[in-house]
N, C-alpha and C positions, 0 to 999 in steps of 0.2 A: 609502289615498291619496285625498286630496280631489280634487274636480273641477278645481281650478285648479293643482294641484301637478304639476310635471314631475319625472321621475326617469330614471336611467339603468338600462335593463333588463339582463338577463343577457348579451345580445349586444353590449353597449356602446353601444346606441342610446338617444338621449334620447327619451322617450315622455311622453305626457300622456293622461289619462283623459277621454273625451268625457262631458260632462254629460248627454247624451241617451241614447246607446246603451250607455255604460259601458265601451266597448272602450278598451284602451290602444293608442294609435297614435303613429307618428312625428310630430314637430312640423310637418313639411311638410303634414300632413293638416288643419292648423288655419289659418284665416285670421287675419290680424293686424288690429288696430284701433290704429293708431299704433304704439307700441312694445310693446303687449300682445297676447297671443294670445286669440282667442275661446275660450269654454269648450266650445262644441260643435264637432265636426269638420265639415269642408266638406260631406261627404255628408249628415249629419243636418240641417245648416242648409239645404241645397238641398231635401231632402225636406219640411222644415217650410215653406219658401217655396212650393213647388208646392202643398202641401195648403192653405195659406192662400189662394193664388190661386184654387184650385178652389172653396173655401168661398165666397169673394167672388163668383165667377162664378155659383154656384148662388143666392146671395142676390139678385144683380142680376136673374137670370131670374125668381125668385119675385116680386120687386117689379114687373117688367114685366107679369106676369100680373095682379097686384093692381091696377096702375094702368090698364092698357090692355086687360085681358081676354085677352091672348095674348102669347106670346114670339116676336114676329115683326116684320118691317119694317113701319112704318106706311104706307109708300108702295107697295111691291110685294108684301109678304107673305112675303118670303124669311125663312128661319129660321136661316141660317148667317151668320157674320161680322157679328154685330150690334154696332152702335155706339150710343152715346147722344148725340144732337145737341142742343146747347143752343140752343133756338129762340126764346128770349125776350131774347137779348142780355145775359143775366146769367149769369155762371159763377163760382161760388165754388171749385169743385174739378173736376178731371177724375174721372169716375166710376171709371175703372180705378185711379186712385191712392188711392181711399178705402178701401183694404183694412183699415186700422186704425181706421176711423170706426165709430160706432154705427149700428145699423139705422135709427134715427130720422134721423140726419144723412144717410145715404145716400138714404133715401126722400125726404127734403126736397129734396135736390139733384136727384134723378131727376124730381121734379115739374116741374122747369124744362126738361126734355128730352123728346124723342120718340125711340123706337127706329127706327133706320134700318140697312139693310144697308150694307156698305162701298161698294157701287156707287152706291146712291142718295145716301149721305152725300157721296161724292166729287163727284157732280153738283151738289149744293147749294153746295159750296165751290169750284167751278171754273167759270170763264167760258171757253168754247171750249178747255178743257184747258190754259190757260196762266196763270190768275190766280185770286185769291181773290175770291169773291162775298160781299159783306157780308150778314150774317144778318138785319138789320133795316133798315127804312127810318128815316132820320134826318131830322128837321126841321132843314134847313140854316139857315133864317132864325132859328129859336130858338137854334141853336148859336152863330150870329154875335152875336145879342143877348146871350146869356150871356157870351160872350167879351168883349164891350164893357163888361160890368159887372165885368170883372176875374177871372172864374172861370178856373181852370186847365183844360186839356183833360181831365184826369182827372175833375175835378168836373163838367164839361159832359157827359162820357160817362156818368157816374153819374146825373146828372139826367135824361138822355135814355134811361136804361136800356139802354145799349149798351157796347161796349168802346171804349177809346181808339183801338185799331187800326181798328175799324169806322168810328168817327167820322172819323178821318183819311182812310180810303178814300173815304168819302162826300164829304168836302170836296174831295178831289182829283178825283173824278169830276165834281164841279160846278165845276171850274176854279179851285179855291181851294187854293193851295199852303200847305204847313205854315208857311213863313216869313211869308206874308201873314196867316194867322190869329194868329201870334205878335205881329205889329205892332198888331193891333186893340186890345189891352188897354193898350198903351203910351200 
């Protein structure tokens, strides 16, 4: 029986052979992708996912040591619950979501970050526990000048090496509402 074939076993139950463990299992043990069944059973797919996450975590730890000389929070030195904080206003990927990326791609993205524990990372992103603190200082005058030249907020954010969200937060903190900045290019 091939990995994708189903059959009825001697008990009258429809079964399928898992492409990883090779066991014949009831169809309910396989996830669906649209109208098709996955070739690997749920248990094997979960094991593969966990192994992949562990390999990625080990790779991130290895790169922290390579880049910063240790696998610890850059602020307090904690070694548990480590996050990668994008401190340059540029973010191509979330490090945790780069499981399927090459070592060079992960290392390149990590160079844009610093390691922080969950507590220190939370402090950076919170003002008095209620709001998001922008990651970078934004030159408001330059942003207004670029907007008057007709650049979009996305292009301005890119030019100032920040995110659109951070740009809008800075504008708002300086008393400039989104609707006002929209009118500048008109």
